[in-house]
C-alpha positions in Angstrom: 0.0 0.0 0.0 1.4 3.4 -1.0 1.1 6.3 1.6 0.4 9.7 0.2 2.3 12.8 1.3 -0.5 15.1 2.3 0.6 18.6 3.5 4.0 19.9 2.7 5.3 23.0 4.4 8.0 24.9 2.4 9.7 27.9 3.9 10.1 30.6 1.2 12.1 33.7 1.6 12.2 36.4 -1.2 14.7 39.1 -1.6 15.1 41.1 -4.8 16.8 44.5 -5.3 15.3 47.2 -7.6 16.2 50.6 -8.5 13.3 53.1 -8.8 13.5 56.4 -10.7 10.8 57.9 -8.6 7.9 57.1 -6.3 5.1 57.4 -8.7 2.5 54.7 -8.8 3.1 53.8 -12.5 6.9 53.5 -11.8 6.2 51.2 -8.8 3.7 49.1 -10.8 6.2 48.8 -13.6 8.9 47.7 -11.2 6.6 45.1 -9.6 5.6 43.7 -13.0 9.3 43.2 -13.7 9.7 41.3 -10.4 6.7 38.9 -10.9 8.5 36.5 -13.3 11.5 36.3 -10.9 9.2 35.8 -7.9 7.2 33.0 -9.6 10.3 31.2 -10.7 11.9 31.5 -7.3 8.7 30.4 -5.6 8.1 27.4 -7.9 11.7 26.3 -7.6 11.6 26.4 -3.7 8.1 24.8 -3.4 8.7 22.0 -5.9 12.1 21.0 -4.4 10.7 21.2 -1.0 7.8 19.0 -1.9 10.1 16.6 -3.7 12.5 16.4 -0.7 9.5 15.5 1.5 8.3 12.9 -0.9 11.6 11.3 -1.3 12.1 11.2 2.5 8.8 9.3 3.1 9.2 5.6 3.7 6.7 4.7 1.0 6.6 6.9 -2.1 3.3 7.9 -3.8 4.7 6.1 -6.9 6.2 2.7 -7.6 8.6 1.1 -10.1 6.7 -0.2 -13.2 8.8 -3.3 -13.2 9.1 -4.5 -9.6 6.6 -2.5 -7.7 9.1 -1.0 -5.4 7.7 2.1 -3.6 10.4 2.5 -1.0 14.0 2.8 -2.3 14.8 5.2 -5.1 17.8 7.3 -6.1 16.9 10.8 -7.2 19.2 11.0 -10.2 17.8 14.3 -11.8 17.8 16.5 -8.6 20.8 18.4 -9.8 20.2 17.7 -13.5 19.5 20.0 -16.4 17.2 23.1 -16.4 13.5 22.3 -17.0 11.2 24.7 -18.8 7.5 24.6 -17.8 4.5 26.6 -19.0 2.4 28.0 -16.2 -0.8 30.0 -16.5 1.3 33.2 -16.2 4.3 32.5 -18.4 7.1 30.1 -19.3 9.3 29.4 -16.3 12.8 27.8 -16.4 13.6 25.8 -13.2 17.3 25.2 -12.5 18.7 22.3 -10.7 
């Protein structure tokens, strides 16, 4: 029987540096719009790796080997692999290992 990982808590800290020409609302909104893609990418990277770490630490994984049915022992070979490009409802995001 495969146990499911239910709730995953991921700690996410965000820090970006921007330079503003002035304090007008349009300038602030334009700067925020430039930050959104970076925030989304950073958040997804942290959340997905945090979730995957918790899944891989569980004694029984929510998936099993197609050949032998093993749902306990796996080696995460792609954790530090190549960048992965995914399409979100907002934009394309590239996740780096």
